[in-house]
N, C-alpha and C positions, 0 to 999 in steps of 0.2 A: 912570916906565916905560910902554912902549907896551902897548896892549891886543892880545893874541893872540886870545883867544875872545870870539866875539860870540854871546851865548846869547839864547834865547827861554824863556820860561816854558812851562808845559803849557798854560795858558790861551791863549797865542798860537799853539798847534799849528792848522794849517789843518784846517778842519771840512769842505772839500769837495776832490775831486780835480779838475783841469784837464782837460778832454777837448778834444784839438786837432780832432778831427773835426767841431766845430762851425765851424771856421774854415778848413779846406782841403778840397780835392777829392781823392778817393781812387778808384783802380780797385778793383772788387769782387773777392772771391775767386770762383774759378769752380769748377764740378763737373765730373764726367767727360765730360758732354755740352757742356762748353765755355760753359754759362749760369751766370748769378750764382747762388751757393749760398743756398738758403733757411735761414733761422736754424733752422727745425724739423730740417733736416738734421744739425745738430751736437748734438742733444739726447742722443745716446746717449754723446756724449764729455763735454760740459760741462753743467753745470745751467743751467737756463733764466734764472736771475736774472743769471748771468755772461755768457750769450749776448747778454742784453738790453744790457749794458753795452758788449759788442764792437761792437754795430751802432748805439749811441746816437750822435745828433748834438747832444745837450745839451751846452752848454758847461761846465757845473758838476754835478758828481754828489755828493751827500751821503755822507759817511763815516760808517757806523754808529757809534753810541756804544759797541757791544761791541768793534769794531775800535779805536776811539780808546783804550779802556782798555788793549788789549794794547800798542798803539803807545807809549803813555806809559811803558812799561818802560823805553825808551831814546830816545824822541822828546820834544821836537825835538832833532836832532842840532846839534853845535856847528858854527859856521862860524869857521874858523881863519885868521889872517894868518900865512903862512909867512915870518915875519921871518928866521929864520936861513938859509933858502934863498935869500931875497932878498940877504942880507949876502954869502953865499958866492958867489953868481953876480955879485955888483956890479952888479946891474941897477937901473934906475929904475922898473921896473915893481913893481906892488903885486900879490902873489899871494895869493889866498884860496883854501881848499878846504873842501868840505863834508865832514866826517868821518862817513862811513856805517860805519866799521869797529867802531863801538861798539854795534852790535846784539848780542844774545846769540849769534847764529851768526857774527858778525864781518863782516857785509857788508850792502849794500843789499837783499838778497833778501827779507828779511821784510816789506818795505813792500808787496809783493803776496801774499807767502805768507799773511800772516794775513788779509787780506780774502778771499782765495780759499778758505781752509779755513773762515772764517765763513760765507760764502755757499753752500758745500757743505753745512755743517752745518744751516743753515736749510731747505735744500732736502730734507734728510732722508737725505743721503749718509752711508754708514758707513765707506767706504774710497776713498783717493785713490791713484792711481798716477802716477808722474812719471819723468822722466829727470835726469840731472845730469851735468854735465861735469866742472869741478873739484871739485865737491861743495859749493859755496857754496848753490846752490839746493836739493839733496837735503837739507843740514842745515836750511835756512830753513823748508822745508815739513815736515820732521819737527818742528822746534820748534813751528810755527803749529798742526799737527795735534794736538800734545799739549795746547795751550790750549784745544781744542774736543772733545777725546775721540773723533778719528778716526784710524783706521788709516792708515798711510802706507807705500807701497812704492816704492822707488827703483831705477831701472836706471842705474847709474853706468858712464861710459864707461870700458872696460877699462884704458887706459893711465893714466888718473887713478886709477882703483881702485887700481892697483899703486903709483902714485907717492905717493899721499897716504893711506895706511892710516888715519890717525886721523880722516879724515873720516867713514869707516864707523863709527868708535867713537862720534863726535859723535851721528850719526844714532840709533845704538842707545841711547844715553842718553835721548834724547827719544822713544824708542819705535819709530823708523823701522826698516824692514827693507831694507837696501841690498845689491844684488848685481850682480856686473859683467856688462857688456853688451859684445858680444852674449853671450846666455845659451841654455841650452837649454830654457828654459821658455816660449818663444814661436815661432811659425813663423818671424817676421822675424829672430829671434836664430839659430835653426838654418839658417836660409838664408845668413846672413852668414858663419857659421862654416863651412858646407860651401864657401863660395866663397873663404875665406881663413881657415884654422884660427888663423893667427898674428896675425889682424887687431888693430890698436890699438883698434879700436872708433871710432865717431863719434856726435856728438848725434844725427845723423839716424838712425842704427841705433837707439839708445836711446829716441827719441821713437816710432818704429814699435814697439818692444817694450812701451812703456808704454801706448800706445793700444790695442794688441791685448789686452793684460791687462785694460784697463778695459771695452772692449766685449763681451769674451768671458765676462764675469760674468753668469750667467744670473738671479741676483738682482735685478738692476738697481740695486743699492746701491753700485756703484763708478763714479767718474767719473775723469777724467784732468786734471792740472794742468799748466799750461805757466809756466816762469819768465822767458820773455822773448817777443819777437817780435810777439805779438798786441796788438791796440789796447788791451784792457782792462788788460793787463800794464803796458804803459807809462803808462796813466793813473794806475794805482794809485802809481808811482813819482813821480808829479809832486809828491807832498809834499817831495821834496828841492828841487826848484826853487822852490816856493811859500815855503818856509822860508827859502831863501837870499836871495830877494828881500827879504823882510822884515828880514833880519839886515845885508843891504848898504844898506837905507834908514836903519837905525840909525846908521851912520857916514857916510852922505852919498855912498855909491859905487855906481857901474853898472858892469857889466863891459864891457870892449871885446873880450874874448876869451872864449870858453867852450869846455871841453876835458873830453872822458870817453873812457875805453876803450870799444870797441864789438865785441861777438861777436854777441849777437843783437839787441841795442839797448836794454836797459832801464834800465841805470843812467845811461848817456848821455842818453837820452830824459828820465828822471826829472829830471835837472838842466836840460836845455836846452829843453824843450818850452815851459815858461811864459816863457821869453825869446824862444823862436820867434814866439810871438803878438806881441811887441813889434816884432820885426824885420819881420813881415808888415805891421805898421801904422807903419813908417818908421824904427825905430831902426837904427843902423849897429852891427851885432856880427858878428864872426868866430866861427864855430860849427865845431869840428873834432871829429868822430868819428874816433878812433884805433884802428887794427886791426893785427894781426901780419902781416908780409910773407908769413909761410908759409901765411896762409889770407886772401889779399886779395880779400874778398867786394866791397867797395864801391869800392876803387880800382882794381881790375882787371877784375872779372867784370861781365857783361852786365846790363842791367835787363830782367828777363823774368818770365813765369809759371813758376813751379816749385813742386813738392811741398815741404813743410816737413820731411818724413821721407823716410828712404831706401825704405821699402816703398811708399809712396805712397797712404798711408792718408788723408792731409790733403788739403783742397782745394788747388787751384792758387792760390798767392798770387803777387801782383805785388812782386817783390823783386829786389835784386841777388843773383845766386846763381852758385855755382861747380858746380851741378848736385848733384841730392839723392842721387846715389851717390858724391859725393867724400868721400874719407877724408883728412883733413888730416894733416900731419906731427905727430909726438908732441912738440909744444912743451909746456912746463910750464904755460901759460896756459890750462888746458883750458876754461874759461869762454868763451875766444874761437875755439874750434875748431869753429866751426858754417859750414855750406856757404853759408847764406842770411844776410839781413839783414831786420830789421823793415820791413813795407811802409811805415809812416810815415817811417822814416829813409830808405828807398830812394827814395821819392817826392821827399822835401825834397832829397836829395843830387842826384837827377836833374835838378832844377830850379835848382840852385846856391844854394839857400838855406843848405845846409850844404857843407863842403868836407873831404872825407875824407882821411885821412892814414894811411900805413903805417910801421911801424917793424919792424926785426929783433928777435929774441929777445935777442941780446947788447946792442944799443943799450938795450932796455928795461930789462935788469938793471943795466947801467952807471947809468942814470938814478935806478932805484930805490935803490942804494947811495948815491949822492950825498944824495938826499932823507932816507934812513934815518939818515945821519950829520949831519944838520943838523936835521931836525924830529923825529928820535927814533923815529918809527912805522916798523915793517918793513912794506913794502907788500906785497900780494898780486901774483902775477905779471901778473895782468891789469891793476892800477893802474899798474904799472910802465910799460906802454904808453903810458897818459896822460901820465905824468910826463915821458917822453923828449920828448913834443910840448910840455909846460909849459916844460922848460928850454931848448928851441930858441926858443920865443916870447919867454922872458925874454932870452936873449941877443940875439934880434932888436931887442927894445925898447932894449937897451943899444947896440947899432950905430946905431939910428935916433935915439937920444937922446929917445925918447918914454916918457911916464908912464903906460903903459898899465895897466889893471885886468885881471888874469887870473884867472878862476875855473875851477876844476876840481873833478871829483867824486873823493874817494878812496873807491873803490868797497869796498875790504875789506882786512883785514890779512893778513900773510903768516905767521903764527906756526905755521901746519900746513904750510908750504911751504918749510921750512929746508932740506929735502934739495935742492931746486932751487937754493938759494943756494950749498950746499956743491959742487953740480956746476959752478957758475958759478966759485967760487973755485979748484976743482981743474983748471979748464981742460977738463973734459969735455962742457960745454954748447956746443952748435954752432947756427949759423943754418941755418934752411930757407926758401929762396926759390923759388916756383914758376917753372918755366921757360916760355918762350913756347910750347912744343910742349905742355906740360901744360895751359896756358890755352886752346890751340886745341881740345883734347879736350872741355873743359869747354864752350866755345861750341858745338861741334858736337851736344851733346846737344839744344840747344833749337831745331833746325832746324824741327821739327813742332810746336812750342809755339805757343800765341797770345802775341801780343806786347801789353802794356801801353799804354794810351794815353799820350801825353805831355801832361799836364795843367798848366795854368798857375795857380799859387796866389798870384801877386803880379805 
């Protein structure tokens, strides 16, 4: 019998995160004056120990023992050979996936939620505010805060709050307080509701609300936590790729193609960045972040400086962006409904080190169902986007007659997303694709914004 699961023992779990900022050049975040942001300017939003990680250029950052203890609840995660999918596609490709759906919240998100909660606890923080799209991040941070006795408040994008009611229940079980965004609790929320009382909400609005709620706490014991985009968040996720490297070594394999869905960039970067290091040093690998056609941040939007939130509370970040006021269509993959992309991913895409792909919602679900019926796991809507690309690459390998090794990240399960599958089967689900006119509106926003430098990292 062929081996499906390649396992690591807890003793083989990575003891350090990989920080790619040691190996690439990046444009700095900018303040309102157009000058690089001083780390101290972020102190009201994040604890200083996380700010230090955000700006660090050390290649390896030690994982604290208290974080490793919580990681060991589900890590190391299995690397799985998708034998049934390979057979169904009749492909010569070998398909492997890192199964991040086995964490308590069912996704990759606690890989950064746990260390962020830990560092806040060490810094003396009593309460953390955050946003969430589909609810995976809000669930993960609620879980993580429960491990360290921290209060957690989550602003959840309205359309996902309505579509996925059990995410709120999951957060409540772990002690998290989840409210729909935009809300009447913040100025940013009230402004959004005044502009459009029926808005489906956006991650940009929810981020504004969460930041405002954190910085307005006069006790100074509240901080904000972000589940994607920022450097330290992506770095925490590299446990995925570092484990995958060890697991592939056990079977004498190395990937030709790496694929992950991309909304803000965290799960995709967690798998890919340890391999980007190899590519920067001469390895030939195709690396594909996959996003929804309804929110084509890296496939169609410009590489610019923009705010990470709607109200403009964040510094200007160098990223591919549709504009911080952009409200995406109400697709079910709520974790991919973000107007921007992580600066690290944006930089690497702009240089051609990664190549972005986009798929429609219907293409994504078609792929997800094929994989669920072969590999058995029901994928999250976000993961479905990666799966569409995986199937395309496997078919391409068959056409070319090449025995490629395809590695992808299974970012989360879809057991709380079954209403979306019902919509697909009933024919109610539809595609949303931005028109050229809508894209021009987004590009016009940046006429007076500074432009990132085109750096060369290879």
